C-alpha positions as CSV (number, residue, x, y, z in Angstrom):
1,M,-65.5,-21.1,-8.8
2,E,-62.9,-23.6,-9.7
3,V,-63.5,-27.4,-9.5
4,V,-60.3,-29.5,-9.2
5,A,-59.6,-33.2,-9.7
6,K,-56.3,-34.9,-9.4
7,M,-55.0,-38.3,-10.4
8,K,-51.7,-39.4,-8.9
9,Y,-49.1,-42.0,-9.8
10,T,-50.4,-42.8,-13.3
11,G,-48.4,-45.3,-15.3
12,V,-47.7,-42.9,-18.2
13,S,-44.8,-40.4,-18.2
14,A,-45.5,-36.7,-17.9
15,Q,-43.9,-36.0,-21.3
16,K,-46.3,-38.3,-23.1
17,T,-49.3,-37.1,-21.1
18,R,-48.6,-33.4,-21.9
19,L,-49.0,-34.1,-25.6
20,V,-52.6,-35.2,-25.0
21,L,-53.2,-32.3,-22.5
22,D,-52.2,-29.7,-25.0
23,E,-55.0,-30.8,-27.4
24,I,-57.8,-30.3,-24.9
25,R,-56.7,-27.3,-22.9
26,G,-59.3,-24.5,-23.1
27,R,-62.1,-26.6,-24.6
28,Q,-65.5,-27.4,-23.2
29,V,-65.6,-30.6,-21.2
30,E,-68.1,-32.5,-23.5
31,E,-66.0,-31.6,-26.6
32,A,-62.8,-32.6,-24.8
33,L,-64.2,-36.0,-23.8
34,S,-65.4,-36.8,-27.3
35,L,-61.9,-35.9,-28.6
36,L,-60.2,-38.1,-26.0
37,A,-62.4,-41.1,-26.9
38,Y,-60.8,-41.3,-30.4
39,M,-57.2,-40.6,-29.5
40,P,-54.9,-43.6,-29.9
41,Q,-52.5,-42.6,-27.1
42,S,-52.5,-44.6,-23.8
43,A,-52.5,-41.3,-21.8
44,A,-55.8,-40.3,-23.4
45,K,-57.7,-43.0,-21.3
46,V,-56.1,-41.7,-18.0
47,V,-56.8,-38.1,-18.9
48,S,-60.4,-38.9,-19.8
49,K,-60.9,-40.6,-16.5
50,T,-59.6,-37.5,-14.6
51,V,-61.7,-35.1,-16.7
52,K,-64.8,-37.2,-16.0
53,S,-64.0,-37.1,-12.3
54,A,-63.7,-33.3,-12.3
55,L,-67.0,-33.0,-14.2
56,S,-68.7,-35.4,-11.7
57,N,-67.3,-33.2,-8.8
58,A,-68.8,-30.1,-10.5
59,T,-72.2,-31.5,-11.1
60,E,-72.8,-33.6,-8.0
61,T,-71.1,-31.5,-5.4
62,Y,-71.6,-27.9,-6.6
63,G,-74.7,-28.3,-8.8
64,Y,-73.1,-26.9,-12.0
65,D,-74.5,-27.7,-15.5
66,A,-72.2,-30.0,-17.4
67,K,-72.7,-28.0,-20.7
68,D,-71.2,-24.8,-19.2
69,M,-68.0,-26.3,-17.8
70,V,-64.7,-25.4,-19.5
71,I,-61.2,-26.8,-18.9
72,T,-59.2,-23.7,-17.7
73,K,-56.1,-25.4,-16.4
74,I,-54.8,-28.9,-17.0
75,Y,-51.2,-30.1,-16.4
76,A,-49.1,-33.1,-15.7
77,D,-46.3,-33.1,-13.1
78,D,-43.5,-35.7,-12.7
79,A,-44.1,-38.4,-10.1
80,P,-41.5,-40.6,-8.5
81,L,-39.4,-42.9,-10.7
82,R,-39.3,-46.7,-10.3
83,R,-35.8,-48.0,-10.9
84,W,-35.8,-51.3,-12.8
85,R,-33.2,-53.5,-14.4
86,R,-32.9,-55.8,-17.4
87,F,-30.1,-58.4,-17.4
88,G,-27.7,-58.2,-20.3
89,A,-24.9,-60.3,-21.7
90,R,-21.7,-61.2,-19.7
91,G,-23.3,-60.7,-16.3
92,R,-24.2,-57.1,-16.8
93,F,-27.5,-55.4,-16.2
94,K,-29.1,-52.5,-18.0
95,P,-30.9,-50.0,-15.8
96,L,-34.4,-48.7,-16.8
97,Q,-36.4,-45.8,-15.3
98,R,-40.2,-46.4,-15.2
99,R,-41.7,-42.9,-15.2
100,S,-45.1,-41.9,-13.8
101,S,-47.0,-38.6,-13.5
102,H,-49.6,-36.7,-11.5
103,I,-52.5,-35.1,-13.6
104,T,-54.4,-32.1,-12.4
105,V,-57.6,-30.8,-14.0
106,V,-59.3,-27.4,-13.1
107,L,-62.7,-26.6,-14.5
108,E,-64.7,-23.4,-14.4
109,E,-68.2,-22.5,-15.3
110,R,-68.6,-20.2,-18.4
111,V,-72.2,-19.3,-19.3
112,A,-72.6,-18.3,-23.0
């Protein structure tokens, strides 16, 4: 059975988040969390929070053992952009796009 956790409207772009997600896809949850703890990227903290939430869902709601859980699917989708502007010289302004993402984690139980 699959256990799902989602985090929406994170402050990190989906492109930067996918770099972190590729490192932990297919790993056991405890191994992935220890890897995320030492990653310097800002997205690692958000991904770690989402994986912990999925693990908590699996253990508390469905009664699975934390050692048997494996990350089967994990992906980041684009969320809405926030349009922003910085003022430049000669009365002009420079548009910025502040990107965000939605992170989805799917866990399954695999008994060795």
